[in-house]
Backbone as JSON, one array per atom type, in Angstrom:
{
  "sequence": "MYVDRIMTREVLQVTEDARVTQLAALMRDHHIRHLPVVRAGHLVGLVTSHDLERVAPSPITTLTVGEANYLLGKLTAAKLMRSQVITCAPDTLVEEAAHLLRQEKIGCLPVVEKSGQLVGILTHEDLLDFFLDITGCLMADTTRIAVHLPDTTGQLGRLLAAINDAGGYIATVVSPLHPDQTGLRIAVVRYRSDDPRALNQQLRNLGYDLLTETLPPPLPNP",
  "N": [[0.74, -1.36, 0.07], [0.37, 2.21, -0.63], [1.8, 5.54, 0.36], [-0.11, 7.53, -0.13], [-2.57, 6.54, 0.25], [-3.28, 6.49, 3.19], [-2.38, 9.0, 3.96], [-2.82, 12.3, 5.56], [-4.67, 14.3, 3.96], [-5.93, 16.84, 3.91], [-4.32, 19.28, 4.67], [-3.41, 21.47, 7.06], [-1.48, 24.56, 6.37], [1.09, 27.07, 6.11], [2.33, 30.09, 5.24], [5.46, 31.86, 4.63], [5.7, 34.35, 5.72], [3.82, 34.09, 8.09], [3.53, 34.64, 11.27], [4.75, 33.74, 14.61], [3.15, 33.93, 16.67], [1.06, 33.32, 15.5], [1.39, 30.73, 14.4], [1.49, 29.2, 16.85], [-1.15, 29.54, 17.59], [-2.58, 28.17, 15.75], [-1.51, 25.42, 15.9], [-2.07, 25.0, 18.49], [-5.15, 25.18, 18.51], [-5.86, 23.42, 16.61], [-4.8, 21.12, 17.37], [-2.16, 19.98, 16.73], [1.17, 19.29, 15.59], [2.97, 19.84, 13.81], [3.74, 21.91, 11.0], [3.49, 22.58, 7.85], [5.34, 24.93, 5.65], [4.6, 26.74, 2.91], [4.9, 27.94, -0.31], [3.21, 29.42, -2.65], [1.94, 26.98, -3.08], [3.87, 24.87, -3.15], [6.4, 23.13, -1.26], [8.34, 24.64, 1.14], [9.58, 24.68, 3.4], [9.25, 23.6, 7.21], [7.64, 23.97, 10.1], [7.79, 22.99, 13.57], [6.52, 21.89, 16.59], [8.43, 21.79, 18.57], [10.01, 23.28, 17.52], [8.78, 25.92, 18.08], [8.67, 25.78, 21.11], [11.4, 26.02, 21.5], [11.9, 28.88, 20.86], [10.48, 29.93, 22.87], [9.63, 32.42, 25.28], [12.05, 32.41, 28.16], [11.44, 31.21, 31.82], [13.03, 32.6, 33.23], [13.53, 34.71, 32.01], [14.64, 38.39, 31.8], [12.88, 39.8, 30.46], [9.68, 41.75, 30.0], [6.44, 40.75, 29.88], [5.05, 41.8, 27.82], [7.03, 43.13, 26.13], [8.38, 40.4, 25.32], [6.39, 39.41, 23.85], [6.11, 41.28, 22.04], [8.69, 41.05, 20.57], [8.34, 38.24, 19.64], [6.21, 38.45, 18.13], [7.21, 39.52, 15.98], [8.64, 37.8, 15.06], [8.99, 35.38, 12.32], [7.67, 32.65, 9.98], [9.43, 32.17, 8.21], [11.9, 32.81, 9.59], [11.94, 30.96, 11.62], [11.45, 28.47, 10.74], [12.48, 24.94, 9.2], [14.56, 24.48, 6.71], [15.66, 22.49, 5.35], [13.99, 19.56, 4.49], [12.8, 16.58, 5.29], [11.17, 14.39, 2.99], [8.58, 12.56, 1.37], [7.41, 10.6, -1.64], [4.03, 10.34, -3.06], [3.65, 7.73, -4.01], [5.12, 6.4, -2.48], [6.15, 3.3, -0.61], [4.04, 2.25, 2.34], [5.47, 0.81, 4.38], [8.13, 1.7, 4.13], [8.05, 4.51, 4.33], [7.41, 4.49, 7.03], [9.8, 3.25, 8.1], [11.51, 5.35, 7.32], [10.67, 7.54, 8.88], [11.29, 6.41, 11.68], [14.26, 5.7, 11.37], [15.25, 8.52, 10.71], [14.33, 9.86, 13.02], [11.99, 11.38, 13.33], [9.04, 13.26, 13.21], [7.01, 13.56, 11.12], [6.08, 13.07, 8.04], [6.15, 15.05, 5.14], [4.22, 14.87, 2.35], [5.27, 15.17, -1.05], [4.94, 15.99, -4.59], [6.7, 14.92, -7.54], [7.18, 17.92, -8.5], [7.5, 19.38, -6.54], [5.0, 20.11, -5.04], [2.94, 20.42, -2.15], [1.1, 17.78, -1.18], [0.02, 16.32, 0.87], [0.37, 14.85, 4.32], [1.96, 12.7, 6.41], [1.92, 11.37, 9.42], [2.91, 10.26, 12.53], [0.4, 9.44, 13.86], [-1.26, 9.14, 11.74], [-0.04, 6.56, 10.92], [-0.4, 5.08, 13.08], [-3.11, 4.55, 12.84], [-3.27, 3.37, 10.3], [-1.97, 0.76, 11.01], [-3.95, 0.07, 13.32], [-6.06, -0.74, 11.4], [-4.62, -2.64, 9.88], [-4.36, -4.73, 11.75], [-6.74, -5.34, 12.64], [-7.96, -4.68, 14.99], [-9.92, -3.17, 15.78], [-12.28, -4.47, 14.92], [-15.09, -5.32, 15.94], [-16.82, -7.68, 15.74], [-15.26, -10.02, 15.47], [-12.98, -12.97, 16.03], [-10.08, -13.3, 17.8], [-7.01, -15.11, 17.41], [-3.86, -16.17, 18.66], [-1.45, -18.33, 17.27], [0.92, -20.92, 17.8], [3.36, -21.71, 15.38], [5.27, -23.89, 13.43], [8.17, -22.72, 11.94], [8.44, -23.11, 8.94], [7.78, -23.84, 5.68], [4.57, -23.47, 4.53], [3.17, -23.47, 6.43], [1.63, -21.42, 7.73], [-0.25, -21.26, 5.58], [-1.51, -23.86, 5.91], [-3.0, -23.35, 8.24], [-4.88, -21.48, 8.1], [-6.32, -22.3, 5.72], [-7.53, -24.39, 7.57], [-8.75, -23.2, 9.22], [-10.81, -21.97, 7.56], [-11.78, -24.29, 6.15], [-13.34, -24.87, 8.6], [-15.63, -23.37, 8.46], [-14.93, -20.88, 9.17], [-14.38, -17.17, 8.49], [-11.56, -15.51, 6.98], [-10.4, -12.56, 8.37], [-8.25, -10.86, 9.2], [-4.72, -11.06, 9.12], [-1.85, -11.26, 10.97], [1.76, -11.79, 11.16], [4.86, -11.89, 12.59], [8.05, -11.96, 11.36], [10.39, -13.07, 12.63], [11.04, -15.86, 14.57], [9.92, -16.88, 18.18], [11.23, -17.02, 21.53], [10.84, -19.72, 21.77], [11.48, -20.79, 19.15], [9.49, -21.12, 17.39], [6.88, -19.75, 15.29], [4.86, -17.0, 15.6], [1.57, -16.51, 14.76], [-1.32, -14.26, 14.37], [-4.6, -14.24, 14.25], [-7.43, -12.86, 12.95], [-10.95, -13.75, 12.63], [-14.1, -14.21, 11.47], [-16.76, -16.13, 12.51], [-19.63, -18.29, 12.94], [-19.81, -20.04, 15.39], [-17.42, -19.54, 17.26], [-16.05, -20.85, 19.45], [-16.2, -23.53, 19.21], [-14.9, -23.63, 16.71], [-12.37, -22.92, 17.51], [-11.96, -24.92, 18.95], [-11.94, -27.14, 17.36], [-9.27, -26.56, 15.86], [-7.54, -26.93, 17.72], [-7.82, -29.88, 18.28], [-6.8, -30.53, 15.91], [-4.05, -30.21, 16.44], [-2.83, -27.58, 16.83], [-1.59, -25.37, 18.65], [-2.93, -22.93, 20.65], [-2.14, -20.04, 21.63], [-3.32, -17.36, 22.72], [-6.87, -16.73, 22.68], [-9.4, -14.25, 21.88], [-12.71, -13.96, 22.29], [-15.74, -12.49, 20.17], [-17.75, -10.11, 21.89], [-20.76, -11.26, 23.32], [-23.77, -10.94, 21.56], [-26.25, -8.32, 22.04], [-29.54, -8.83, 23.86], [-32.57, -9.4, 21.97]],
  "CA": [[0.19, 0.09, -0.01], [1.15, 3.52, -0.92], [1.58, 6.87, 1.13], [-1.48, 8.24, -0.74], [-3.79, 5.87, 0.78], [-3.2, 6.54, 4.22], [-1.89, 10.37, 4.38], [-3.52, 13.19, 5.73], [-4.91, 15.1, 2.74], [-6.27, 18.08, 4.47], [-2.93, 19.72, 5.41], [-3.15, 22.87, 7.51], [-0.02, 24.81, 6.0], [1.35, 28.38, 6.45], [3.14, 31.02, 4.39], [6.54, 32.2, 5.31], [5.23, 35.53, 6.5], [3.02, 33.84, 9.2], [4.07, 35.16, 12.79], [4.91, 32.83, 15.64], [1.93, 33.68, 17.62], [-0.29, 32.65, 14.67], [1.77, 29.26, 14.4], [1.25, 28.72, 17.9], [-2.58, 29.42, 17.89], [-2.84, 26.97, 14.83], [-1.08, 24.23, 16.53], [-2.9, 24.72, 19.97], [-6.59, 25.23, 18.18], [-6.04, 22.23, 15.81], [-3.98, 19.88, 18.01], [-1.29, 19.42, 15.54], [2.54, 19.38, 16.2], [3.83, 20.24, 12.61], [3.18, 23.08, 10.22], [4.55, 22.8, 6.51], [5.7, 26.17, 5.06], [4.41, 26.78, 1.44], [5.22, 29.07, -1.47], [2.48, 28.95, -4.2], [1.62, 25.49, -2.85], [5.17, 24.26, -2.95], [6.85, 22.89, 0.15], [9.67, 25.15, 1.42], [9.97, 24.43, 4.9], [8.68, 22.9, 8.06], [7.64, 24.51, 11.59], [7.27, 21.71, 14.69], [5.94, 22.38, 18.17], [9.68, 21.84, 19.08], [10.79, 24.86, 16.98], [8.12, 27.08, 19.02], [9.33, 25.96, 22.35], [12.94, 26.76, 21.32], [12.03, 30.37, 20.91], [9.59, 30.7, 23.85], [10.69, 32.92, 26.4], [12.42, 31.41, 29.54], [10.88, 31.46, 32.73], [14.02, 33.33, 34.34], [14.01, 36.07, 31.08], [14.45, 39.5, 32.29], [11.88, 40.8, 29.68], [8.35, 41.86, 30.5], [5.7, 40.2, 29.0], [4.77, 42.86, 26.55], [8.59, 42.95, 25.73], [8.58, 39.23, 24.91], [5.08, 39.17, 22.85], [6.74, 42.18, 20.81], [9.77, 40.32, 19.76], [7.97, 37.1, 19.1], [5.26, 38.99, 17.02], [8.11, 39.94, 14.81], [9.3, 36.61, 14.12], [7.81, 35.01, 11.33], [7.9, 31.28, 9.68], [10.7, 32.01, 7.53], [13.04, 32.82, 10.18], [11.92, 29.8, 12.37], [11.36, 26.85, 9.94], [13.53, 24.23, 8.87], [14.17, 24.31, 5.16], [15.8, 20.98, 4.77], [12.79, 18.86, 4.97], [12.85, 15.19, 4.98], [9.68, 14.25, 2.51], [8.19, 11.38, 0.68], [6.19, 10.86, -2.59], [2.66, 9.74, -2.79], [3.79, 6.27, -4.35], [6.02, 5.58, -1.49], [5.37, 2.42, 0.44], [3.79, 2.7, 3.63], [6.61, 0.43, 5.41], [9.07, 2.5, 3.63], [7.89, 5.59, 4.86], [7.6, 4.16, 8.42], [11.06, 2.85, 8.26], [12.13, 6.62, 7.05], [10.41, 8.24, 10.29], [12.19, 5.6, 12.73], [15.43, 6.03, 10.93], [15.52, 9.91, 10.8], [13.98, 10.28, 14.21], [11.28, 12.52, 13.0], [7.59, 13.19, 13.57], [6.23, 13.54, 10.09], [6.61, 13.25, 6.28], [5.26, 16.15, 4.26], [3.96, 14.3, 1.05], [5.17, 16.1, -2.1], [4.83, 15.62, -5.83], [7.81, 15.61, -7.92], [7.17, 19.23, -8.96], [7.4, 20.31, -4.91], [3.69, 20.61, -4.69], [2.51, 19.6, -1.34], [-0.32, 17.18, -1.3], [-0.53, 15.34, 2.09], [1.46, 14.81, 5.36], [2.08, 11.4, 7.04], [2.35, 11.43, 10.87], [2.86, 8.81, 13.27], [-1.19, 8.79, 14.19], [-1.63, 8.29, 10.47], [0.61, 5.07, 10.83], [-0.98, 4.14, 13.74], [-4.4, 4.15, 12.52], [-3.16, 2.06, 9.56], [-1.73, -0.47, 12.07], [-5.04, -0.59, 13.94], [-6.6, -1.26, 10.93], [-4.66, -4.16, 9.22], [-4.48, -5.7, 12.73], [-8.56, -5.62, 12.56], [-8.25, -4.48, 16.5], [-11.38, -2.24, 16.06], [-13.46, -5.07, 14.39], [-15.71, -6.06, 17.27], [-17.18, -9.05, 15.54], [-14.48, -11.02, 15.08], [-12.59, -13.84, 16.95], [-8.8, -13.18, 17.6], [-6.32, -16.11, 18.07], [-2.75, -16.37, 18.48], [-1.11, -19.58, 17.09], [2.15, -21.1, 17.54], [3.42, -22.41, 14.24], [6.61, -24.11, 12.95], [9.11, -21.76, 11.06], [8.59, -23.66, 7.68], [7.09, -23.52, 4.16], [3.12, -24.01, 4.33], [2.28, -23.84, 7.76], [0.5, -20.51, 7.78], [-1.54, -21.55, 4.45], [-2.41, -24.75, 6.45], [-3.6, -22.93, 9.46], [-5.54, -20.33, 7.41], [-7.12, -23.38, 5.31], [-8.24, -25.02, 8.51], [-10.03, -22.05, 9.52], [-11.47, -21.84, 6.2], [-12.77, -25.63, 6.35], [-14.19, -25.1, 9.63], [-16.66, -22.34, 8.36], [-14.15, -19.18, 9.53], [-13.85, -16.3, 7.45], [-10.58, -14.67, 7.65], [-10.38, -11.24, 8.51], [-6.91, -10.29, 9.2], [-3.55, -12.06, 9.33], [-0.27, -10.8, 11.01], [2.61, -13.06, 11.53], [6.07, -11.49, 12.51], [8.99, -12.68, 10.48], [11.36, -13.71, 13.52], [10.37, -16.87, 15.78], [9.98, -16.39, 19.52], [12.25, -18.07, 22.14], [10.42, -21.34, 21.61], [11.87, -21.49, 17.85], [8.35, -21.21, 16.56], [6.69, -18.29, 14.57], [3.17, -16.79, 15.94], [0.45, -16.16, 13.87], [-2.39, -13.87, 14.79], [-5.31, -14.31, 13.02], [-8.95, -12.24, 13.22], [-11.97, -14.39, 11.81], [-15.65, -14.4, 11.69], [-17.57, -17.26, 12.62], [-20.98, -18.46, 13.82], [-19.34, -20.61, 16.73], [-15.84, -19.42, 17.41], [-15.56, -21.81, 20.43], [-16.21, -24.95, 18.4], [-13.87, -23.62, 15.75], [-11.04, -22.96, 18.21], [-11.67, -26.37, 19.78], [-11.43, -27.97, 16.28], [-8.1, -26.05, 15.7], [-6.75, -27.62, 18.97], [-7.99, -31.33, 17.88], [-5.91, -30.63, 15.0], [-2.71, -30.01, 17.14], [-2.61, -26.03, 16.86], [-1.34, -24.42, 19.99], [-3.47, -21.45, 20.69], [-1.56, -19.26, 22.96], [-4.3, -16.84, 23.11], [-8.06, -16.45, 22.33], [-10.31, -13.51, 22.41], [-13.91, -14.11, 21.65], [-16.14, -11.24, 20.08], [-18.75, -10.07, 22.88], [-22.22, -11.56, 23.02], [-24.95, -10.08, 20.86], [-27.31, -7.93, 22.82], [-30.61, -9.59, 23.85], [-33.6, -8.33, 21.47]],
  "C": [[0.66, 1.08, -0.13], [0.41, 4.6, 0.16], [0.25, 7.18, 0.92], [-2.68, 7.68, -0.09], [-4.31, 6.22, 2.34], [-3.16, 7.91, 4.92], [-3.16, 11.32, 4.79], [-3.71, 14.38, 4.56], [-5.28, 16.78, 3.1], [-5.37, 18.79, 5.24], [-3.21, 21.23, 5.75], [-1.7, 23.13, 7.05], [-0.27, 26.73, 6.2], [2.28, 29.06, 5.63], [4.35, 31.43, 5.18], [6.31, 33.41, 6.11], [4.53, 35.24, 7.73], [3.91, 34.12, 10.6], [3.82, 33.88, 13.63], [3.66, 32.84, 16.18], [0.83, 33.29, 16.86], [0.02, 30.94, 14.64], [1.39, 28.86, 15.57], [-0.26, 28.36, 18.32], [-3.25, 28.37, 17.18], [-2.7, 25.57, 15.41], [-1.8, 23.71, 17.82], [-4.54, 24.69, 19.5], [-6.67, 23.89, 17.17], [-5.19, 20.87, 16.43], [-3.2, 18.99, 17.0], [0.1, 19.95, 16.06], [3.58, 19.84, 14.89], [2.84, 21.18, 11.6], [4.08, 23.18, 8.9], [4.28, 24.25, 5.94], [5.66, 26.09, 3.54], [4.78, 28.01, 0.57], [4.49, 28.71, -2.55], [2.42, 27.38, -3.99], [2.89, 24.64, -2.83], [5.88, 24.39, -1.4], [8.49, 23.68, 0.2], [10.25, 25.14, 2.72], [9.17, 23.73, 6.05], [8.65, 23.63, 9.4], [7.04, 23.36, 12.5], [7.21, 22.6, 16.0], [7.35, 22.48, 19.01], [10.59, 23.27, 18.99], [9.98, 26.13, 17.98], [8.67, 26.99, 20.41], [10.94, 26.45, 22.45], [13.02, 28.3, 21.28], [10.93, 30.96, 21.74], [10.45, 31.04, 24.83], [10.99, 32.16, 27.57], [11.74, 31.98, 30.48], [11.73, 32.47, 33.47], [14.28, 34.67, 33.32], [13.56, 37.43, 32.14], [13.37, 40.5, 31.45], [10.37, 40.56, 30.21], [7.68, 41.11, 29.53], [5.44, 40.51, 27.66], [6.09, 43.02, 25.77], [8.52, 41.46, 24.81], [7.59, 39.05, 23.67], [5.62, 39.96, 21.9], [7.7, 41.51, 19.93], [9.09, 38.81, 19.25], [6.84, 37.51, 17.96], [6.04, 39.38, 15.78], [8.62, 38.99, 14.21], [8.5, 35.81, 13.48], [8.42, 33.31, 11.17], [9.32, 31.14, 9.16], [11.9, 31.84, 8.03], [13.12, 31.25, 11.17], [11.94, 28.23, 11.79], [12.54, 26.33, 9.46], [13.4, 24.02, 7.38], [14.64, 23.12, 4.65], [14.9, 20.0, 5.38], [12.84, 17.68, 4.45], [11.25, 14.89, 4.18], [9.57, 12.8, 1.79], [7.37, 11.56, -0.71], [5.04, 10.26, -2.24], [2.85, 8.17, -3.05], [4.92, 5.69, -3.41], [5.5, 4.54, -0.38], [5.2, 2.49, 1.87], [4.97, 2.2, 4.6], [7.78, 1.03, 5.15], [9.22, 3.87, 4.25], [7.83, 5.72, 6.38], [9.14, 3.94, 8.86], [11.99, 4.52, 8.19], [11.98, 7.31, 8.4], [11.28, 7.76, 11.38], [13.51, 5.82, 12.56], [16.11, 7.38, 11.12], [14.98, 10.34, 12.05], [12.81, 11.33, 14.06], [9.96, 12.25, 13.1], [6.55, 13.12, 12.32], [6.83, 13.49, 8.7], [5.87, 13.71, 5.53], [5.48, 15.17, 2.91], [4.28, 15.26, -0.35], [5.24, 15.51, -3.63], [6.46, 15.71, -6.31], [8.1, 17.14, -8.28], [7.48, 20.0, -7.29], [6.19, 20.6, -4.56], [3.43, 19.77, -3.48], [1.34, 19.26, -1.54], [-0.9, 16.34, -0.31], [0.56, 15.64, 3.16], [1.16, 13.33, 6.04], [2.66, 11.48, 8.24], [2.42, 10.07, 11.38], [1.4, 8.46, 13.79], [-1.45, 8.29, 12.71], [-1.22, 6.67, 10.35], [0.07, 4.3, 11.9], [-2.46, 3.63, 13.46], [-4.44, 2.82, 11.31], [-2.83, 0.66, 10.32], [-2.99, -1.1, 12.76], [-5.9, -1.11, 12.92], [-6.21, -2.45, 9.87], [-4.6, -5.0, 10.26], [-6.17, -6.1, 12.9], [-8.92, -5.45, 14.14], [-9.52, -3.84, 16.94], [-12.61, -3.11, 15.22], [-14.05, -5.86, 15.85], [-16.46, -7.5, 17.17], [-16.43, -10.08, 15.01], [-13.78, -11.76, 16.22], [-11.27, -13.59, 16.74], [-7.87, -14.23, 18.35], [-4.91, -15.92, 17.49], [-1.94, -17.82, 18.57], [0.51, -19.86, 17.1], [2.38, -21.93, 16.14], [5.09, -22.99, 13.99], [7.39, -23.05, 11.8], [9.28, -22.54, 9.78], [7.64, -23.39, 6.78], [5.79, -23.91, 4.48], [2.56, -24.19, 5.38], [1.42, -22.73, 7.94], [-0.65, -20.82, 6.98], [-2.37, -22.87, 5.17], [-3.42, -24.28, 7.61], [-4.94, -22.18, 8.81], [-6.75, -21.4, 6.81], [-7.9, -24.25, 6.17], [-9.31, -24.26, 8.92], [-11.23, -21.78, 8.59], [-12.66, -23.07, 6.19], [-13.6, -25.83, 7.18], [-15.47, -23.86, 9.7], [-16.24, -20.86, 9.09], [-14.14, -18.25, 8.12], [-12.74, -15.39, 7.8], [-10.86, -12.97, 7.56], [-9.04, -10.32, 8.2], [-5.87, -11.38, 9.64], [-2.28, -11.27, 9.61], [0.55, -11.75, 11.54], [4.03, -12.17, 11.5], [7.07, -12.72, 12.07], [9.6, -13.78, 11.45], [10.71, -15.06, 14.32], [10.72, -16.22, 17.1], [11.13, -17.13, 20.13], [11.98, -19.29, 22.0], [11.01, -21.87, 19.89], [10.39, -21.36, 16.76], [7.74, -19.77, 16.36], [5.22, -18.31, 15.59], [2.41, -16.04, 14.9], [-0.73, -15.44, 14.22], [-3.26, -13.63, 13.86], [-6.89, -13.67, 13.71], [-9.91, -13.16, 12.12], [-13.26, -14.12, 12.43], [-16.08, -15.71, 11.63], [-18.81, -17.51, 13.7], [-20.71, -18.87, 15.26], [-17.97, -20.48, 16.7], [-15.25, -20.67, 18.33], [-15.51, -23.04, 20.01], [-15.14, -24.91, 17.16], [-12.63, -23.76, 16.54], [-10.75, -24.23, 18.65], [-11.15, -27.39, 18.62], [-10.06, -27.7, 16.01], [-7.07, -26.84, 16.82], [-6.94, -29.15, 18.56], [-6.94, -31.48, 16.6], [-4.17, -30.58, 15.16], [-2.18, -28.73, 17.2], [-2.69, -25.76, 18.35], [-1.59, -22.99, 20.09], [-3.05, -20.9, 21.63], [-2.61, -18.16, 23.7], [-5.82, -16.89, 22.4], [-9.08, -15.33, 22.72], [-11.55, -13.59, 21.48], [-14.65, -12.79, 21.1], [-17.43, -11.06, 21.37], [-20.02, -10.33, 22.4], [-23.24, -10.53, 22.45], [-26.19, -9.53, 22.18], [-28.7, -8.79, 22.81], [-31.54, -9.02, 23.06], [-34.72, -8.04, 22.29]]
}
């Protein structure tokens, strides 16, 4: 999946002449930590909440409140922004973008076209929403099981086939690449079934080791 499927498209952005007081108000009112700075729609810089903290008056300053506000009022995004911004393209793979965020230890990736046009922004929150989606943890009508599997070819396919054969509908599958301390891999599967308890027992009868199982909540009485 590409970044353009999960990025935030409605990006709050400012121009180079935006004042620090305006930047602070925008971040506070919209609960954001990053403001792309644009010129004619093209990205030229980025202001973060850390940048604003850096120029905030010190508690031990000798300036009066009025003097401090006067000086801050003259400071613009152009003077405060980071002009060397790490970005990504709309067709960047989500996992590559996540790796870039982790590697560079940054909080967001402005998404720009080859022309430099800003078309979106990818934040940690966007990635977290994506993770919640692909793991299916918000699907209240599914059963979640974690199963130990030998780390050999075909084992995951056999497990999924067994669930299907027992009448289950596979919703999501997650299986970390590396085995745990037992030398076995763990597959986390969410599925729908009319009788998940019976299906889980059938898996046990086939020899599967179910580490955990989380059943969907019971349906309310009519």
